[in-house]
Every structure is written in C-alpha cells, then in structure tokens.
C-alpha positions in Angstrom: 62.6 7.4 -61.4 60.7 10.5 -60.0 57.2 9.5 -62.3 58.0 6.0 -60.5 58.5 7.5 -57.2 55.4 9.8 -57.7 52.7 7.1 -58.6 54.1 5.6 -55.0 53.3 7.8 -53.2 49.1 8.4 -54.6 49.0 5.4 -55.5 50.0 3.1 -53.1 48.7 4.4 -49.0 45.4 4.8 -50.9 45.4 0.3 -52.6 46.3 -0.7 -48.9 43.5 0.9 -47.6 41.8 -0.8 -49.7 43.2 -4.3 -48.9 43.1 -3.6 -45.2 39.7 -2.6 -45.1 39.2 -5.7 -46.6 40.4 -7.6 -44.0 39.1 -6.3 -41.2 35.7 -6.7 -43.2 36.9 -10.0 -43.1 37.4 -10.1 -39.5 34.0 -8.5 -38.3 32.2 -11.4 -39.7 34.1 -14.0 -38.0 33.7 -11.9 -35.1 29.9 -12.5 -35.6 30.9 -15.5 -36.5 32.4 -16.4 -33.1 29.9 -14.5 -31.1 26.7 -16.3 -32.8 29.3 -19.1 -31.6 30.6 -21.3 -34.5 33.8 -20.9 -33.3 34.9 -23.1 -36.4 34.1 -20.5 -38.7 34.9 -18.0 -37.7 38.5 -19.9 -38.0 37.8 -20.3 -41.6 36.7 -17.0 -42.2 39.7 -15.5 -40.3 41.4 -17.3 -41.7 41.1 -15.6 -45.7 42.5 -12.1 -44.0 46.0 -13.2 -45.8 45.7 -12.6 -48.7 45.2 -8.9 -48.0 47.0 -8.3 -45.4 49.9 -10.4 -48.0 49.1 -7.6 -50.8 48.9 -4.3 -48.0 52.9 -6.0 -47.0 54.1 -6.5 -50.1 53.0 -3.2 -51.2 54.2 -1.9 -48.3 58.0 -3.4 -49.2 57.6 -2.2 -52.7 57.3 1.3 -50.8 60.1 0.8 -49.0 62.0 -0.5 -51.6 61.2 2.7 -54.1 62.6 4.9 -51.1 65.8 3.2 -49.9 66.0 3.7 -54.3 66.0 6.7 -54.3 68.1 8.1 -51.5 65.6 9.2 -49.4 
C-alpha cells in the first residue's frame, strides 16, 4: 500500500492542477466571448469545464479513499 500511497502523493496534485488549469482556460475563453457580446457561445464553452472538473474531483476522491484506507 505504501507504493500506492506514495504515487498518490507524488502524482495526484499535478494531475489535479492540469485539469484545473484546463478548466480555467476554458472559463477565460468563455469570458472573452461574453465580453465580446456572444453570450450563447460563452455558455456553450462554459459547459466544456464539466469534464476536467469531474476528473479533478475523481482524483481528489481517490486520494481521500487512499487516506481513509491507510488510516491517516
């Protein structure tokens, strides 16, 4: 279990950051469209944040589960 625990500590924060950065980029693009007056396109683009946010959430849930299993 130590290997899994160590991998979680080493890999998950970076993986979460990658997904959150992707979501932030999507939101910046949507904000630009909204600022240009294209609210329908902004909403369409904003919906694209769902996948990276779900992936980040899943990674966090996995770390939480590992934490509970290892008794921390």
